[in-house]
C-alpha positions, 0 to 999 in steps of 0.5 A: 522257456525264457530265462529271467535274469537280473538284467531282464527282470524288469522287462519280463515283469512288464511283459506279464501285463495284459493288453487291456491294462490302463495306459496310465497304470502301465506307465506308472508300474513300469517306472516303479518297477524300473526304479525299484529294481535299479535300487536293489541292484545299485545297493546290492540289497541283501536278504536281511535288508530286504526282510527288514524292509518288509518288517518295517512296512508291516509295523507301519501297517500295524501302528496305523488306524483311522487317526494315525496314518504312518505311511503318510508320515513316512511319505512326508519325512522322505520328502515324497509328499512335498515332491508330489505337492510341488509337481502338482502346484500351479505357479499362478496360485498359492503353493500347496503343502503337506496335509499330514497324517492327522487331518480330521474330515467333517469339521463343523462350520464356523462363522466369520470371526469365530474363536478357536482359542477358547480357554487355552493358554497362549497368545491370541492370533487373529488370522485373516485374508481373502480367497481370490483368483490369480488376478486378485478377484474375490471368490465367494463361497470358497470353503476353508477347512482350518486346522492346527495343533493345540498349545501342547503340540498335539492335534485333536486326533492325537490327544484324548483330552481334546474335543474331536474337532478342537482347533478345526473348523470350516469357514465359507467366504462371502462376496468379498472373499474374506476369511477371519478367525482367532485362535492361539498362536501355533507352536512348533511340534514333533512328528510321532517318533514311537513307530517305524518312522521314528526309527528312521529319523533316529538312525539317520540323525534327523530331528522330528521337528516341524515349524509352527503353522496353520493348515488350510484346505480350500475348495470352491466351485470351478477352481482347483482345490488347494491343500496348504499351510502358512508359517511365521517367518521367525520359527526356528525350524523354518529352514529344517522342516522334517517333512519339507513343507515350507515354501517361500510364498507360504511364509508370513509375518506375525504383527503384534497389535495393541488391545485397543486396535482389535477389530469388531466382528470377531467373537473376542471383540471388546474382550482382548486386554493384552497385545495380540498377533495378526497373520494376514495371508491371501490365498489364490486359487487357480481355475479348473481347465 
C-alpha cells in the first residue's frame, strides 16, 4: 500500500491516469494539479477557506444563465482571460482582447454605412477602417461581428428595455476590405457587482470599471479569427481596466468633425447637423498556417 502524503499527492494523482489519456490533457491536468496543490500548501489553506471557495463556485454557477456567464467574468477580473489572449496573439496581427460575458451570437447582417445609434441620445460616432492581411492587402468577405453597450452602460443581454440585438450587427467587407457604420459614442461602464465577482472586487478594494470600447469579432476564410476591442485614448479608465483588456495597439483617437464633412454612403448621410466623432481603425488578420 502506498501512503499518500502532502509531498507526493500530486504524483499519486497523475498516477491514476490511464495509459490512453490524451497527451495534451495529461500535460494540462498535471500542471493544474501541481499548481493547485502548491497553492494550497503555500497559503496553508484552511477548511473554512476551502469551503468558502466551494460556496463561491456554487454561487457563480447559480447566478449564471444563457445571458450571464459569471465564470467568464471571474476569469476576466482575475486577468486569466487577457493572459490567454496575450499568449495566443500573433505579433503580425491586431492584438486580441477579451470577449466578455455578455456577447450575443447570431446578430443580424448589416450593410456598409448602417446606423446602430437610431434614437438613442449621445454623440454620433462614425467607426470605419479596413480588414487587411499583415502586409496591408485588403481581405474581401471578412465578417465583423460588432457590439457595444447602450448609453446606459448595459449590453442588450443585460437590459430588458433593449431589443435583443441592440447595438449588435455583422458586416461583411467588400473587395476593398472596408467596414463602416455609425453608432452612439460608447461609454465607460461597470462590470456586474451583484454576484460573487462583485464580492471579490469589494474585498480587494478594486473598482469595477471598464473603459469605453467597441467589440469586434472578425472571421475570414484562410485567416485566424480575431476577438478584440478598440478603446479611445481619452478614457479615464484606460490604464486601470478591471478586466485588463487594453493593449497599446488597440487604442485609437476620436477625431471631431463638422457636420458638413459627413461622408456619403451612410444611413445618416445628409441628416447630421451637429459635430460628430470619427474612429479610424484597421484590423489585421494573420493567415492560418
